[in-house]
N, C-alpha and C positions, 0 to 999 in steps of 0.2 A: 674450512668449509663448513657452516653452520646446516646443521642437519634441518630435517625438512618434517614439519608437522605434522601429525596423521589425525585425521579425522577422521570423525563419526562421517557413514556412508548416510543421506540424507532422502530420504524418497517422499518424488511427489504428492502430496494426498490430492490431489486433484485427480489422479489416473488411481490412487485407491480406490476413492469412493465413484472412478468411472462417468467424472462430470461433461456431459464432451458440451457445456456452452453454460462462459457465466454471464452472467448479467448484471450489466451496470446496476440497477434498482434495489439488489441484495446489499448492502453495503457489513451486511454481519460476516461476510464470506469474503470480501473484498477487504477488511479493514486487518485482519490477521496478513498482508502481505505489503501498510502500510508500517516507516515508522510512526515515532511520538509526532515526528515535525510533518506529518502528514505526504514524506518526501516515498516514491515505489521503494522496495527494497530488492537485494539482487539473485537475482537465482541461487548465488550460494548462498547465501540465507537463508533462502526462506527451503531452495531445493524444490522449488516446482522445477517438471521438465520445457523442453524451447516453446512448447507445442501449449502449453496451459501458463506458460511466462505471457508469450503475449496476448494469449486470451486474456489476465487482469489484469497488462499496464491499457491495452484497449479499455477495457470494463472501466477503470480509472481518470482515464482522461476522459471518458464521456462523460462518470458521475462530478469532474471536476465542471465541465460543462454544464449539468442540467445543477450545480451548485448542492447539491448532494455529500459533499465531499472539498474541505478548502484546498486550495493550490498548497503554500505553505505557511505554518507558522511561525514569527518572528519574535521570537521572543525578547527582544529591546522594544518591542510597540504592541506592550500587552499594555492594556489601561483596565483601573480594576471599573470603571464604572462608563462603561460606553457609550450611554445614552449622558449622559453632562455634556458631553462635547454639544449636541446638535441644537441647534440655538432656535428657540420659537416660544 
């Protein structure tokens, strides 16, 4: 049998800072829970507790709806000059 890897215990930074509510308009606090392709990172990677992870996911979903954060970014669809495709 393979040995289990031992990981460092991660602590919720929102519990340490005693944050009660995470606002969707504060993109600086949200960006730490997003990957480079703007996907929500899981609790096991961020170290958030269940309560704050649910707040983060709701805030990210609301920020996406308000167009403050993009949904996902595809590396295949990257265009060097996006305004060249506009005819007008």
